[in-house]
A tleap script that builds the chain and sets N, CA, C and O, in Angstrom:
source leaprc.protein.ff14SB
mol = sequence {
  NMET SER ASP ALA VAL LEU THR VAL LEU ARG
  LEU GLY PHE LEU ALA LEU LEU TRP VAL PHE
  PHE LEU ARG ILE ALA ASN ALA VAL TRP THR
  SER ALA THR PRO ARG PRO THR VAL ALA THR
  GLU THR ARG SER ARG LYS ARG ARG LYS SER
  ALA SER GLN SER LYS VAL VAL ILE LEU GLU
  PRO VAL GLU HIE ALA GLY LEU VAL TYR PRO
  VAL VAL ASN GLN LEU THR ILE GLY ARG SER
  ALA SER CYS ASP VAL THR LEU ASP ASP THR
  PHE VAL SER SER GLN HIE ALA ARG ILE ALA
  ARG THR ASP HIE GLY LEU VAL VAL SER ASP
  LEU GLY SER THR ASN GLY THR TYR VAL ASN
  ARG GLU LYS VAL THR THR PRO ILE GLN VAL
  SER SER GLY THR ARG VAL GLN ILE GLY SER
  THR VAL LEU GLU VAL CARG
}
set mol.1.N position { 0.842 -1.183 0.000 }
set mol.1.CA position { 0.000 0.000 0.000 }
set mol.1.C position { 0.879 1.235 0.000 }
set mol.1.O position { 2.027 1.218 0.444 }
set mol.2.N position { 0.307 2.287 -0.505 }
set mol.2.CA position { 1.073 3.529 -0.566 }
set mol.2.C position { 1.079 4.206 0.800 }
set mol.2.O position { 0.263 3.902 1.670 }
set mol.3.N position { 2.010 5.120 0.961 }
set mol.3.CA position { 2.127 5.848 2.229 }
set mol.3.C position { 0.886 6.681 2.515 }
set mol.3.O position { 0.495 6.810 3.675 }
set mol.4.N position { 0.268 7.238 1.512 }
set mol.4.CA position { -0.928 8.066 1.703 }
set mol.4.C position { -2.082 7.226 2.258 }
set mol.4.O position { -2.793 7.679 3.155 }
set mol.5.N position { -2.274 6.029 1.744 }
set mol.5.CA position { -3.347 5.150 2.212 }
set mol.5.C position { -3.082 4.728 3.651 }
set mol.5.O position { -4.001 4.715 4.469 }
set mol.6.N position { -1.839 4.384 3.969 }
set mol.6.CA position { -1.495 4.001 5.344 }
set mol.6.C position { -1.716 5.159 6.315 }
set mol.6.O position { -2.195 4.946 7.429 }
set mol.7.N position { -1.379 6.359 5.912 }
set mol.7.CA position { -1.578 7.532 6.765 }
set mol.7.C position { -3.068 7.755 7.020 }
set mol.7.O position { -3.469 8.025 8.152 }
set mol.8.N position { -3.882 7.643 5.983 }
set mol.8.CA position { -5.329 7.811 6.138 }
set mol.8.C position { -5.893 6.723 7.056 }
set mol.8.O position { -6.731 7.016 7.909 }
set mol.9.N position { -5.452 5.482 6.897 }
set mol.9.CA position { -5.914 4.396 7.758 }
set mol.9.C position { -5.495 4.614 9.209 }
set mol.9.O position { -6.274 4.357 10.126 }
set mol.10.N position { -4.280 5.083 9.417 }
set mol.10.CA position { -3.804 5.362 10.782 }
set mol.10.C position { -4.636 6.468 11.428 }
set mol.10.O position { -5.040 6.350 12.585 }
set mol.11.N position { -4.890 7.540 10.682 }
set mol.11.CA position { -5.693 8.645 11.219 }
set mol.11.C position { -7.131 8.193 11.490 }
set mol.11.O position { -7.729 8.589 12.490 }
set mol.12.N position { -7.677 7.373 10.608 }
set mol.12.CA position { -9.024 6.839 10.825 }
set mol.12.C position { -9.084 5.967 12.067 }
set mol.12.O position { -10.026 6.065 12.853 }
set mol.13.N position { -8.087 5.118 12.246 }
set mol.13.CA position { -8.021 4.267 13.429 }
set mol.13.C position { -7.892 5.112 14.697 }
set mol.13.O position { -8.541 4.833 15.704 }
set mol.14.N position { -7.060 6.134 14.641 }
set mol.14.CA position { -6.877 7.030 15.781 }
set mol.14.C position { -8.183 7.749 16.115 }
set mol.14.O position { -8.524 7.898 17.289 }
set mol.15.N position { -8.909 8.193 15.103 }
set mol.15.CA position { -10.191 8.866 15.329 }
set mol.15.C position { -11.195 7.903 15.967 }
set mol.15.O position { -11.897 8.281 16.905 }
set mol.16.N position { -11.269 6.680 15.476 }
set mol.16.CA position { -12.169 5.690 16.063 }
set mol.16.C position { -11.790 5.368 17.508 }
set mol.16.O position { -12.663 5.180 18.355 }
set mol.17.N position { -10.512 5.308 17.780 }
set mol.17.CA position { -10.042 5.059 19.140 }
set mol.17.C position { -10.474 6.187 20.075 }
set mol.17.O position { -10.917 5.928 21.194 }
set mol.18.N position { -10.347 7.438 19.625 }
set mol.18.CA position { -10.780 8.584 20.427 }
set mol.18.C position { -12.289 8.550 20.668 }
set mol.18.O position { -12.742 8.811 21.783 }
set mol.19.N position { -13.061 8.236 19.648 }
set mol.19.CA position { -14.513 8.143 19.807 }
set mol.19.C position { -14.858 7.058 20.830 }
set mol.19.O position { -15.737 7.255 21.669 }
set mol.20.N position { -14.182 5.934 20.764 }
set mol.20.CA position { -14.401 4.844 21.708 }
set mol.20.C position { -14.135 5.299 23.145 }
set mol.20.O position { -14.961 5.070 24.029 }
set mol.21.N position { -12.994 5.938 23.382 }
set mol.21.CA position { -12.653 6.393 24.736 }
set mol.21.C position { -13.605 7.476 25.227 }
set mol.21.O position { -13.959 7.489 26.406 }
set mol.22.N position { -14.022 8.373 24.361 }
set mol.22.CA position { -14.959 9.416 24.765 }
set mol.22.C position { -16.323 8.832 25.128 }
set mol.22.O position { -16.968 9.304 26.064 }
set mol.23.N position { -16.760 7.827 24.408 }
set mol.23.CA position { -18.041 7.185 24.731 }
set mol.23.C position { -17.959 6.450 26.065 }
set mol.23.O position { -18.910 6.474 26.847 }
set mol.24.N position { -16.834 5.803 26.327 }
set mol.24.CA position { -16.659 5.125 27.620 }
set mol.24.C position { -16.635 6.154 28.749 }
set mol.24.O position { -17.283 5.957 29.777 }
set mol.25.N position { -15.902 7.239 28.568 }
set mol.25.CA position { -15.842 8.289 29.591 }
set mol.25.C position { -17.231 8.871 29.841 }
set mol.25.O position { -17.594 9.124 30.990 }
set mol.26.N position { -17.999 9.083 28.798 }
set mol.26.CA position { -19.353 9.613 28.943 }
set mol.26.C position { -20.244 8.628 29.696 }
set mol.26.O position { -21.016 9.035 30.563 }
set mol.27.N position { -20.147 7.355 29.380 }
set mol.27.CA position { -20.953 6.338 30.067 }
set mol.27.C position { -20.595 6.264 31.549 }
set mol.27.O position { -21.481 6.161 32.397 }
set mol.28.N position { -19.321 6.314 31.860 }
set mol.28.CA position { -18.883 6.280 33.259 }
set mol.28.C position { -19.364 7.529 33.984 }
set mol.28.O position { -19.844 7.446 35.115 }
set mol.29.N position { -19.240 8.671 33.349 }
set mol.29.CA position { -19.636 9.934 33.979 }
set mol.29.C position { -21.133 9.956 34.271 }
set mol.29.O position { -21.538 10.341 35.368 }
set mol.30.N position { -21.959 9.550 33.310 }
set mol.30.CA position { -23.405 9.595 33.523 }
set mol.30.C position { -23.866 8.568 34.548 }
set mol.30.O position { -24.831 8.823 35.269 }
set mol.31.N position { -23.213 7.422 34.635 }
set mol.31.CA position { -23.619 6.442 35.641 }
set mol.31.C position { -23.102 6.807 37.029 }
set mol.31.O position { -23.682 6.382 38.028 }
set mol.32.N position { -22.030 7.579 37.112 }
set mol.32.CA position { -21.468 7.959 38.408 }
set mol.32.C position { -22.107 9.221 38.969 }
set mol.32.O position { -21.976 9.491 40.163 }
set mol.33.N position { -22.785 9.991 38.152 }
set mol.33.CA position { -23.399 11.232 38.598 }
set mol.33.C position { -24.737 10.926 39.262 }
set mol.33.O position { -25.584 10.276 38.650 }
set mol.34.N position { -24.950 11.380 40.506 }
set mol.34.CA position { -26.217 11.138 41.193 }
set mol.34.C position { -27.372 11.840 40.488 }
set mol.34.O position { -27.188 12.874 39.846 }
set mol.35.N position { -28.564 11.262 40.618 }
set mol.35.CA position { -29.744 11.804 39.952 }
set mol.35.C position { -30.259 13.094 40.565 }
set mol.35.O position { -30.475 14.050 39.819 }
set mol.36.N position { -30.470 13.188 41.865 }
set mol.36.CA position { -31.049 14.415 42.400 }
set mol.36.C position { -30.042 15.550 42.432 }
set mol.36.O position { -28.839 15.342 42.274 }
set mol.37.N position { -30.557 16.753 42.639 }
set mol.37.CA position { -29.697 17.926 42.690 }
set mol.37.C position { -29.621 18.452 44.107 }
set mol.37.O position { -30.465 18.130 44.944 }
set mol.38.N position { -28.624 19.251 44.372 }
set mol.38.CA position { -28.449 19.853 45.683 }
set mol.38.C position { -29.501 20.935 45.860 }
set mol.38.O position { -29.750 21.727 44.951 }
set mol.39.N position { -30.112 20.965 47.026 }
set mol.39.CA position { -31.147 21.959 47.285 }
set mol.39.C position { -30.533 23.342 47.409 }
set mol.39.O position { -29.566 23.541 48.144 }
set mol.40.N position { -31.095 24.285 46.691 }
set mol.40.CA position { -30.635 25.669 46.760 }
set mol.40.C position { -31.853 26.567 46.932 }
set mol.40.O position { -32.150 27.393 46.070 }
set mol.41.N position { -32.545 26.403 48.034 }
set mol.41.CA position { -33.758 27.159 48.273 }
set mol.41.C position { -33.468 28.343 49.186 }
set mol.41.O position { -32.582 28.285 50.039 }
set mol.42.N position { -34.222 29.407 48.995 }
set mol.42.CA position { -34.094 30.565 49.872 }
set mol.42.C position { -34.869 30.292 51.153 }
set mol.42.O position { -35.698 29.384 51.200 }
set mol.43.N position { -34.599 31.079 52.194 }
set mol.43.CA position { -35.282 30.873 53.468 }
set mol.43.C position { -36.781 31.116 53.349 }
set mol.43.O position { -37.577 30.371 53.921 }
set mol.44.N position { -37.171 32.149 52.616 }
set mol.44.CA position { -38.599 32.434 52.491 }
set mol.44.C position { -39.321 31.303 51.771 }
set mol.44.O position { -40.463 30.982 52.099 }
set mol.45.N position { -38.666 30.708 50.806 }
set mol.45.CA position { -39.275 29.597 50.085 }
set mol.45.C position { -39.400 28.388 51.001 }
set mol.45.O position { -40.390 27.660 50.931 }
set mol.46.N position { -38.412 28.167 51.854 }
set mol.46.CA position { -38.476 27.047 52.791 }
set mol.46.C position { -39.629 27.238 53.772 }
set mol.46.O position { -40.316 26.277 54.117 }
set mol.47.N position { -39.842 28.471 54.219 }
set mol.47.CA position { -40.913 28.735 55.168 }
set mol.47.C position { -42.283 28.467 54.564 }
set mol.47.O position { -43.202 28.038 55.262 }
set mol.48.N position { -42.420 28.719 53.269 }
set mol.48.CA position { -43.703 28.531 52.605 }
set mol.48.C position { -44.053 27.069 52.421 }
set mol.48.O position { -45.225 26.732 52.251 }
set mol.49.N position { -43.071 26.204 52.451 }
set mol.49.CA position { -43.336 24.779 52.263 }
set mol.49.C position { -44.141 24.251 53.443 }
set mol.49.O position { -43.928 24.660 54.584 }
set mol.50.N position { -45.048 23.358 53.164 }
set mol.50.CA position { -45.822 22.766 54.248 }
set mol.50.C position { -44.983 21.705 54.952 }
set mol.50.O position { -44.023 21.174 54.395 }
set mol.51.N position { -45.370 21.416 56.180 }
set mol.51.CA position { -44.621 20.435 56.971 }
set mol.51.C position { -44.759 19.033 56.401 }
set mol.51.O position { -43.955 18.154 56.710 }
set mol.52.N position { -45.779 18.817 55.566 }
set mol.52.CA position { -45.997 17.474 55.033 }
set mol.52.C position { -45.010 17.109 53.929 }
set mol.52.O position { -44.985 15.958 53.493 }
set mol.53.N position { -44.205 18.048 53.471 }
set mol.53.CA position { -43.238 17.767 52.414 }
set mol.53.C position { -41.908 17.363 53.037 }
set mol.53.O position { -40.997 18.179 53.176 }
set mol.54.N position { -41.813 16.111 53.404 }
set mol.54.CA position { -40.589 15.604 54.017 }
set mol.54.C position { -39.562 15.286 52.949 }
set mol.54.O position { -39.890 15.054 51.785 }
set mol.55.N position { -38.307 15.283 53.379 }
set mol.55.CA position { -37.219 14.940 52.469 }
set mol.55.C position { -36.113 14.271 53.261 }
set mol.55.O position { -36.061 14.342 54.489 }
set mol.56.N position { -35.234 13.623 52.522 }
set mol.56.CA position { -34.073 12.966 53.111 }
set mol.56.C position { -32.844 13.601 52.483 }
set mol.56.O position { -32.767 13.748 51.263 }
set mol.57.N position { -31.879 13.978 53.322 }
set mol.57.CA position { -30.659 14.635 52.861 }
set mol.57.C position { -29.470 13.755 53.219 }
set mol.57.O position { -29.365 13.273 54.346 }
set mol.58.N position { -28.573 13.546 52.256 }
set mol.58.CA position { -27.365 12.765 52.529 }
set mol.58.C position { -26.365 13.651 53.267 }
set mol.58.O position { -26.062 14.759 52.825 }
set mol.59.N position { -25.853 13.149 54.401 }
set mol.59.CA position { -24.828 13.855 55.174 }
set mol.59.C position { -23.442 13.287 54.905 }
set mol.59.O position { -22.473 14.040 54.806 }
set mol.60.N position { -23.339 11.981 54.787 }
set mol.60.CA position { -22.072 11.298 54.523 }
set mol.60.C position { -22.317 10.218 53.488 }
set mol.60.O position { -23.405 9.643 53.476 }
set mol.61.N position { -21.394 9.920 52.647 }
set mol.61.CA position { -20.039 10.420 52.481 }
set mol.61.C position { -20.037 11.845 51.923 }
set mol.61.O position { -21.010 12.302 51.325 }
set mol.62.N position { -18.923 12.521 52.137 }
set mol.62.CA position { -18.790 13.936 51.807 }
set mol.62.C position { -19.069 14.218 50.338 }
set mol.62.O position { -19.659 15.246 50.009 }
set mol.63.N position { -18.647 13.309 49.442 }
set mol.63.CA position { -18.830 13.572 48.008 }
set mol.63.C position { -20.298 13.599 47.596 }
set mol.63.O position { -20.615 14.096 46.515 }
set mol.64.N position { -21.206 13.078 48.429 }
set mol.64.CA position { -22.637 13.115 48.117 }
set mol.64.C position { -23.416 13.969 49.113 }
set mol.64.O position { -24.642 14.045 49.036 }
set mol.65.N position { -22.718 14.609 50.042 }
set mol.65.CA position { -23.378 15.408 51.072 }
set mol.65.C position { -24.184 16.531 50.429 }
set mol.65.O position { -23.721 17.199 49.504 }
set mol.66.N position { -25.390 16.725 50.932 }
set mol.66.CA position { -26.253 17.784 50.434 }
set mol.66.C position { -27.265 17.336 49.401 }
set mol.66.O position { -28.159 18.104 49.047 }
set mol.67.N position { -27.148 16.111 48.906 }
set mol.67.CA position { -28.134 15.621 47.941 }
set mol.67.C position { -29.468 15.441 48.650 }
set mol.67.O position { -29.528 14.879 49.743 }
set mol.68.N position { -30.531 15.917 48.027 }
set mol.68.CA position { -31.854 15.918 48.642 }
set mol.68.C position { -32.791 15.002 47.860 }
set mol.68.O position { -32.853 15.058 46.631 }
set mol.69.N position { -33.520 14.156 48.591 }
set mol.69.CA position { -34.494 13.253 47.995 }
set mol.69.C position { -35.847 13.511 48.654 }
set mol.69.O position { -35.996 13.230 49.843 }
set mol.70.N position { -36.834 14.031 47.935 }
set mol.70.CA position { -38.154 14.243 48.535 }
set mol.70.C position { -38.866 12.910 48.769 }
set mol.70.O position { -38.764 11.989 47.959 }
set mol.71.N position { -39.586 12.823 49.887 }
set mol.71.CA position { -40.358 11.616 50.194 }
set mol.71.C position { -41.817 11.920 49.859 }
set mol.71.O position { -42.521 12.550 50.647 }
set mol.72.N position { -42.265 11.473 48.698 }
set mol.72.CA position { -43.643 11.711 48.288 }
set mol.72.C position { -44.540 10.660 48.935 }
set mol.72.O position { -45.346 10.993 49.804 }
set mol.73.N position { -44.416 9.413 48.531 }
set mol.73.CA position { -45.133 8.302 49.170 }
set mol.73.C position { -44.158 7.386 49.883 }
set mol.73.O position { -44.325 7.067 51.060 }
set mol.74.N position { -43.133 6.969 49.147 }
set mol.74.CA position { -42.094 6.132 49.733 }
set mol.74.C position { -40.801 6.335 48.968 }
set mol.74.O position { -40.796 6.799 47.828 }
set mol.75.N position { -39.716 5.981 49.615 }
set mol.75.CA position { -38.383 6.115 49.040 }
set mol.75.C position { -37.665 4.802 49.289 }
set mol.75.O position { -37.456 4.425 50.442 }
set mol.76.N position { -37.283 4.095 48.229 }
set mol.76.CA position { -36.521 2.866 48.408 }
set mol.76.C position { -35.042 3.185 48.264 }
set mol.76.O position { -34.645 3.997 47.428 }
set mol.77.N position { -34.237 2.536 49.090 }
set mol.77.CA position { -32.803 2.803 49.137 }
set mol.77.C position { -32.067 1.488 48.960 }
set mol.77.O position { -32.406 0.493 49.600 }
set mol.78.N position { -31.055 1.476 48.089 }
set mol.78.CA position { -30.268 0.274 47.869 }
set mol.78.C position { -29.293 0.450 46.728 }
set mol.78.O position { -29.116 1.553 46.211 }
set mol.79.N position { -28.656 -0.654 46.333 }
set mol.79.CA position { -27.685 -0.616 45.230 }
set mol.79.C position { -28.348 -0.729 43.872 }
set mol.79.O position { -27.765 -0.317 42.869 }
set mol.80.N position { -29.539 -1.270 43.816 }
set mol.80.CA position { -30.223 -1.499 42.543 }
set mol.80.C position { -30.567 -0.180 41.857 }
set mol.80.O position { -30.906 0.805 42.512 }
set mol.81.N position { -30.476 -0.178 40.540 }
set mol.81.CA position { -30.830 1.013 39.761 }
set mol.81.C position { -32.320 1.311 39.853 }
set mol.81.O position { -32.741 2.428 39.554 }
set mol.82.N position { -33.126 0.333 40.262 }
set mol.82.CA position { -34.564 0.553 40.395 }
set mol.82.C position { -34.925 1.293 41.683 }
set mol.82.O position { -36.074 1.705 41.847 }
set mol.83.N position { -33.980 1.470 42.592 }
set mol.83.CA position { -34.232 2.183 43.842 }
set mol.83.C position { -34.303 3.685 43.585 }
set mol.83.O position { -33.706 4.199 42.639 }
set mol.84.N position { -35.047 4.378 44.450 }
set mol.84.CA position { -35.129 5.834 44.351 }
set mol.84.C position { -33.806 6.481 44.737 }
set mol.84.O position { -33.404 7.488 44.154 }
set mol.85.N position { -33.131 5.897 45.724 }
set mol.85.CA position { -31.810 6.355 46.147 }
set mol.85.C position { -30.850 5.199 45.897 }
set mol.85.O position { -30.912 4.175 46.578 }
set mol.86.N position { -29.969 5.362 44.923 }
set mol.86.CA position { -29.012 4.312 44.575 }
set mol.86.C position { -27.680 4.607 45.243 }
set mol.86.O position { -27.100 5.674 45.042 }
set mol.87.N position { -27.193 3.652 46.044 }
set mol.87.CA position { -25.935 3.814 46.765 }
set mol.87.C position { -24.911 2.822 46.232 }
set mol.87.O position { -25.191 1.627 46.127 }
set mol.88.N position { -23.733 3.317 45.898 }
set mol.88.CA position { -22.653 2.459 45.414 }
set mol.88.C position { -21.778 2.091 46.603 }
set mol.88.O position { -20.749 2.718 46.852 }
set mol.89.N position { -22.204 1.063 47.334 }
set mol.89.CA position { -21.534 0.662 48.568 }
set mol.89.C position { -21.693 -0.852 48.697 }
set mol.89.O position { -22.805 -1.371 48.607 }
set mol.90.N position { -20.590 -1.555 48.908 }
set mol.90.CA position { -20.650 -3.016 48.998 }
set mol.90.C position { -21.389 -3.492 50.243 }
set mol.90.O position { -21.786 -4.656 50.301 }
set mol.91.N position { -21.588 -2.631 51.242 }
set mol.91.CA position { -22.299 -3.005 52.457 }
set mol.91.C position { -23.800 -2.746 52.345 }
set mol.91.O position { -24.535 -2.929 53.316 }
set mol.92.N position { -24.254 -2.325 51.174 }
set mol.92.CA position { -25.665 -2.028 50.942 }
set mol.92.C position { -26.262 -3.120 50.062 }
set mol.92.O position { -25.674 -3.495 49.047 }
set mol.93.N position { -27.426 -3.626 50.450 }
set mol.93.CA position { -28.121 -4.644 49.659 }
set mol.93.C position { -28.804 -4.000 48.456 }
set mol.93.O position { -28.951 -2.779 48.391 }
set mol.94.N position { -29.216 -4.833 47.510 }
set mol.94.CA position { -29.890 -4.321 46.308 }
set mol.94.C position { -31.141 -3.530 46.671 }
set mol.94.O position { -31.333 -2.417 46.180 }
set mol.95.N position { -31.978 -4.082 47.510 }
set mol.95.CA position { -33.161 -3.407 48.056 }
set mol.95.C position { -32.948 -3.381 49.564 }
set mol.95.O position { -33.324 -4.333 50.249 }
set mol.96.N position { -32.362 -2.329 50.093 }
set mol.96.CA position { -31.884 -2.318 51.473 }
set mol.96.C position { -32.940 -1.822 52.467 }
set mol.96.O position { -33.235 -2.497 53.454 }
set mol.97.N position { -33.503 -0.646 52.204 }
set mol.97.CA position { -34.428 -0.045 53.170 }
set mol.97.C position { -35.493 0.763 52.441 }
set mol.97.O position { -35.382 1.058 51.251 }
set mol.98.N position { -36.538 1.111 53.207 }
set mol.98.CA position { -37.623 1.925 52.659 }
set mol.98.C position { -37.998 2.983 53.685 }
set mol.98.O position { -38.081 2.704 54.881 }
set mol.99.N position { -38.221 4.190 53.207 }
set mol.99.CA position { -38.784 5.251 54.037 }
set mol.99.C position { -40.149 5.550 53.431 }
set mol.99.O position { -40.245 6.006 52.292 }
set mol.100.N position { -41.207 5.291 54.201 }
set mol.100.CA position { -42.566 5.424 53.676 }
set mol.100.C position { -43.353 6.451 54.477 }
set mol.100.O position { -43.166 6.601 55.684 }
set mol.101.N position { -44.232 7.150 53.780 }
set mol.101.CA position { -45.129 8.106 54.426 }
set mol.101.C position { -46.383 7.349 54.878 }
set mol.101.O position { -46.974 6.595 54.105 }
set mol.102.N position { -46.776 7.558 56.125 }
set mol.102.CA position { -48.007 6.979 56.656 }
set mol.102.C position { -48.868 8.114 57.197 }
set mol.102.O position { -48.483 9.282 57.122 }
set mol.103.N position { -50.026 7.772 57.738 }
set mol.103.CA position { -50.900 8.788 58.337 }
set mol.103.C position { -50.256 9.432 59.558 }
set mol.103.O position { -50.610 10.549 59.934 }
set mol.104.N position { -49.311 8.730 60.178 }
set mol.104.CA position { -48.684 9.213 61.406 }
set mol.104.C position { -47.294 9.794 61.182 }
set mol.104.O position { -46.625 10.154 62.151 }
set mol.105.N position { -46.846 9.896 59.952 }
set mol.105.CA position { -45.514 10.432 59.651 }
set mol.105.C position { -44.709 9.465 58.803 }
set mol.105.O position { -45.265 8.651 58.066 }
set mol.106.N position { -43.394 9.564 58.917 }
set mol.106.CA position { -42.506 8.714 58.130 }
set mol.106.C position { -42.087 7.487 58.932 }
set mol.106.O position { -41.880 7.555 60.143 }
set mol.107.N position { -41.967 6.354 58.223 }
set mol.107.CA position { -41.577 5.092 58.849 }
set mol.107.C position { -40.410 4.508 58.063 }
set mol.107.O position { -40.464 4.424 56.836 }
set mol.108.N position { -39.342 4.100 58.774 }
set mol.108.CA position { -38.184 3.453 58.161 }
set mol.108.C position { -38.305 1.950 58.375 }
set mol.108.O position { -38.537 1.483 59.490 }
set mol.109.N position { -38.144 1.197 57.280 }
set mol.109.CA position { -38.198 -0.265 57.342 }
set mol.109.C position { -36.952 -0.843 56.694 }
set mol.109.O position { -36.513 -0.374 55.644 }
set mol.110.N position { -36.385 -1.865 57.328 }
set mol.110.CA position { -35.294 -2.609 56.716 }
set mol.110.C position { -35.928 -3.684 55.841 }
set mol.110.O position { -36.857 -4.365 56.276 }
set mol.111.N position { -35.442 -3.841 54.624 }
set mol.111.CA position { -36.037 -4.788 53.680 }
set mol.111.C position { -35.292 -6.120 53.657 }
set mol.111.O position { -35.105 -6.713 52.594 }
set mol.112.N position { -34.868 -6.588 54.827 }
set mol.112.CA position { -34.163 -7.865 54.914 }
set mol.112.C position { -32.718 -7.767 54.475 }
set mol.112.O position { -32.170 -8.724 53.928 }
set mol.113.N position { -32.100 -6.637 54.705 }
set mol.113.CA position { -30.711 -6.435 54.280 }
set mol.113.C position { -29.760 -7.288 55.103 }
set mol.113.O position { -30.071 -7.690 56.224 }
set mol.114.N position { -28.604 -7.554 54.531 }
set mol.114.CA position { -27.596 -8.368 55.207 }
set mol.114.C position { -26.947 -7.611 56.361 }
set mol.114.O position { -26.771 -8.168 57.445 }
set mol.115.N position { -26.591 -6.353 56.139 }
set mol.115.CA position { -25.834 -5.590 57.135 }
set mol.115.C position { -26.681 -4.664 57.991 }
set mol.115.O position { -26.146 -3.988 58.870 }
set mol.116.N position { -27.968 -4.613 57.765 }
set mol.116.CA position { -28.860 -3.854 58.626 }
set mol.116.C position { -28.966 -2.379 58.294 }
set mol.116.O position { -28.140 -1.805 57.585 }
set mol.117.N position { -30.023 -1.793 58.841 }
set mol.117.CA position { -30.300 -0.366 58.735 }
set mol.117.C position { -30.318 0.175 60.151 }
set mol.117.O position { -30.853 -0.468 61.054 }
set mol.118.N position { -29.738 1.351 60.358 }
set mol.118.CA position { -29.640 1.922 61.695 }
set mol.118.C position { -30.340 3.272 61.739 }
set mol.118.O position { -30.138 4.115 60.865 }
set mol.119.N position { -31.166 3.471 62.766 }
set mol.119.CA position { -31.825 4.750 63.001 }
set mol.119.C position { -31.277 5.285 64.311 }
set mol.119.O position { -31.430 4.662 65.361 }
set mol.120.N position { -30.637 6.445 64.242 }
set mol.120.CA position { -29.973 7.036 65.413 }
set mol.120.C position { -29.094 6.007 66.120 }
set mol.120.O position { -29.128 5.876 67.344 }
set mol.121.N position { -28.310 5.281 65.327 }
set mol.121.CA position { -27.322 4.288 65.768 }
set mol.121.C position { -27.913 3.024 66.393 }
set mol.121.O position { -27.185 2.238 67.000 }
set mol.122.N position { -29.221 2.822 66.251 }
set mol.122.CA position { -29.847 1.595 66.743 }
set mol.122.C position { -30.365 0.804 65.553 }
set mol.122.O position { -30.993 1.359 64.651 }
set mol.123.N position { -30.096 -0.505 65.560 }
set mol.123.CA position { -30.483 -1.357 64.435 }
set mol.123.C position { -32.002 -1.461 64.330 }
set mol.123.O position { -32.700 -1.639 65.328 }
set mol.124.N position { -32.492 -1.346 63.107 }
set mol.124.CA position { -33.926 -1.439 62.844 }
set mol.124.C position { -34.291 -2.913 62.690 }
set mol.124.O position { -33.801 -3.588 61.785 }
set mol.125.N position { -35.153 -3.406 63.577 }
set mol.125.CA position { -35.623 -4.787 63.476 }
set mol.125.C position { -37.080 -4.836 63.033 }
set mol.125.O position { -37.509 -5.795 62.392 }
set mol.126.N position { -37.831 -3.807 63.372 }
set mol.126.CA position { -39.218 -3.655 62.923 }
set mol.126.C position { -39.361 -2.235 62.385 }
set mol.126.O position { -38.547 -1.374 62.720 }
set mol.127.N position { -40.367 -1.970 61.565 }
set mol.127.CA position { -40.549 -0.603 61.063 }
set mol.127.C position { -40.629 0.392 62.220 }
set mol.127.O position { -41.305 0.147 63.220 }
set mol.128.N position { -39.931 1.510 62.069 }
set mol.128.CA position { -39.855 2.497 63.141 }
set mol.128.C position { -40.217 3.876 62.607 }
set mol.128.O position { -39.774 4.282 61.533 }
set mol.129.N position { -41.035 4.591 63.384 }
set mol.129.CA position { -41.442 5.935 62.990 }
set mol.129.C position { -40.296 6.906 63.266 }
set mol.129.O position { -39.631 6.824 64.299 }
set mol.130.N position { -40.075 7.829 62.321 }
set mol.130.CA position { -38.997 8.806 62.459 }
set mol.130.C position { -39.562 10.207 62.273 }
set mol.130.O position { -40.630 10.396 61.691 }
set mol.131.N position { -38.821 11.179 62.781 }
set mol.131.CA position { -39.230 12.572 62.644 }
set mol.131.C position { -38.053 13.390 62.133 }
set mol.131.O position { -36.961 12.863 61.918 }
set mol.132.N position { -38.282 14.660 61.944 }
set mol.132.CA position { -37.242 15.545 61.432 }
set mol.132.C position { -36.030 15.532 62.361 }
set mol.132.O position { -36.172 15.620 63.580 }
set mol.133.N position { -34.851 15.422 61.781 }
set mol.133.CA position { -33.620 15.377 62.555 }
set mol.133.C position { -33.111 13.971 62.807 }
set mol.133.O position { -31.983 13.796 63.268 }
set mol.134.N position { -33.921 12.967 62.514 }
set mol.134.CA position { -33.520 11.574 62.701 }
set mol.134.C position { -32.467 11.201 61.668 }
set mol.134.O position { -32.582 11.555 60.495 }
set mol.135.N position { -31.440 10.482 62.113 }
set mol.135.CA position { -30.380 10.026 61.212 }
set mol.135.C position { -30.554 8.545 60.919 }
set mol.135.O position { -30.799 7.733 61.811 }
set mol.136.N position { -30.418 8.222 59.631 }
set mol.136.CA position { -30.542 6.847 59.159 }
set mol.136.C position { -29.219 6.470 58.514 }
set mol.136.O position { -28.731 7.181 57.636 }
set mol.137.N position { -28.629 5.344 58.949 }
set mol.137.CA position { -27.368 4.888 58.369 }
set mol.137.C position { -27.587 3.585 57.630 }
set mol.137.O position { -28.146 2.624 58.157 }
set mol.138.N position { -27.121 3.588 56.374 }
set mol.138.CA position { -27.192 2.415 55.506 }
set mol.138.C position { -25.804 2.245 54.919 }
set mol.138.O position { -25.374 3.056 54.099 }
set mol.139.N position { -25.097 1.197 55.330 }
set mol.139.CA position { -23.706 1.041 54.907 }
set mol.139.C position { -22.895 2.205 55.450 }
set mol.139.O position { -22.961 2.501 56.643 }
set mol.140.N position { -22.135 2.864 54.596 }
set mol.140.CA position { -21.347 4.019 55.034 }
set mol.140.C position { -22.071 5.331 54.769 }
set mol.140.O position { -21.501 6.404 54.972 }
set mol.141.N position { -23.317 5.258 54.319 }
set mol.141.CA position { -24.090 6.460 54.008 }
set mol.141.C position { -24.960 6.847 55.192 }
set mol.141.O position { -25.674 6.015 55.751 }
set mol.142.N position { -24.893 8.127 55.568 }
set mol.142.CA position { -25.729 8.654 56.638 }
set mol.142.C position { -26.687 9.661 56.019 }
set mol.142.O position { -26.274 10.595 55.332 }
set mol.143.N position { -27.982 9.453 56.277 }
set mol.143.CA position { -29.023 10.344 55.769 }
set mol.143.C position { -29.723 10.995 56.948 }
set mol.143.O position { -29.750 10.437 58.045 }
set mol.144.N position { -30.288 12.171 56.726 }
set mol.144.CA position { -31.061 12.832 57.772 }
set mol.144.C position { -32.448 13.140 57.244 }
set mol.144.O position { -32.603 13.642 56.130 }
set mol.145.N position { -33.458 12.836 58.051 }
set mol.145.CA position { -34.843 13.140 57.695 }
set mol.145.C position { -35.095 14.596 58.050 }
set mol.145.O position { -34.736 15.054 59.135 }
set mol.146.N position { -35.718 15.321 57.121 }
set mol.146.CA position { -36.051 16.738 57.380 }
set mol.146.C position { -37.477 17.024 56.996 }
set mol.146.O position { -37.939 18.156 57.140 }
savepdb mol mol.pdb
quit
């Protein structure tokens, strides 16, 4: 083959290689980026919210601190992509815990996880009612009910 054809083939191969790496980087970035956004509400807007609009805020690990998840009816937490809150932690089960709204407030339930769910550092064995300020630990993730 001539030098011109080899040069074109090399450049084409290099371009395809770059496209391949960029697609992999994009896939990794989109799967690693958490779904919810950090709350940036003003104080007056917070005051206008009704007390019935509960949410869960991640406190730890630091790289996810501040992420807010509203609790509409229920919030499932685990490693599975089908969960409302997906945690990338080997100590978290696929379907680890649930925070559900009831007539009496929010209730945290462990869904038969291997390593347990903790509410204010006590292991959850039966569904337990929680209020604002309660801390829930699942694996290395600490969440606060607000």
